[in-house]
C-alpha positions, 0 to 999 in steps of 0.5 A: 484500440487498447486503452493506455495507463493514465499518469497521475502526479502526486505532491504530498506534504508528509508529516509522519510524527511517529517516525519523525519524518517531515518531507515533501514527496513528488512522484508520478503514478501510472494507473493501469486501465484495469485498476480502479481508483480505490486501488490507486489510492491504496497504492499511494497511501502505502507509498506515503505510510511506508516512506523510506529511501529507495521505495518506488512503485513496481512496473504495474499490474501487467508485470506480475513478478513486481511488487506494487512497491519495493525498495532495493539495496544498492546491490539490487536485493529486495529489502522491502516488498509491499503489495496492495489488496489481497495478494495470493498466498503463493505470492506472499510466500515468494515475496517473504523468501525474496525480501527482508520485509513484506507488507500488505496494505488492504481494504479487504475484510479479514474473512476474505484475506483468511480465505485467500491466505489459508490456501497454502503455507506462507513463509514467515507469515508472522513477520508479514505486516498487514495494514488494513485501511477503512474502505470508506476512508479510501473511497473518500480519497478517491473523490480527491483524485485528479491528474495533479493531486496535492495532499497533506498527510499526517501520521500520528499514533496510528491515525491517518489524516489526508487533506487537500486544502479544502476537504479532510479525511481521517481514519485509524489503520489496523496493523496485524500480521498474516499469521494473525489474520489466518488464525483469527476467529472472527 
């Protein structure tokens, strides 16, 4: 019998001091059987860090034409496209042509990203934002994952703090672009 997705409920108190956003977020996230806890945590962090009106989760790993997250205009056009992990150069190229804004949230190293993204030209690669999160930070967050999750997330001057009321984890996100990753020497 095929495994089914596991549904998680996230209740998040968001304090995005940088953007002046203070909101309570309440959403459900389906975790595909082939998705690991770290990828789920990155998707949730991406949803929180990129919070905007109409931002929602895509239909999942089995629907490859969807972004991990996206925001559509009232006319149905893709305004924001967000992927997680190490999307292919072809996928980023298509996304950049289809959406006004493209972002990638990842824990992958620059060498791995560079190898994947150097394989072909990517439309507007300078405009595609890459947000790199510490793998250790994300691994710590996976210890907090239960079916019902309550987090307090503070974003301030690039620093991210996630607390569940008992434990607290923090890191600083590295912001760059696809073009900068491709051209980097290190």
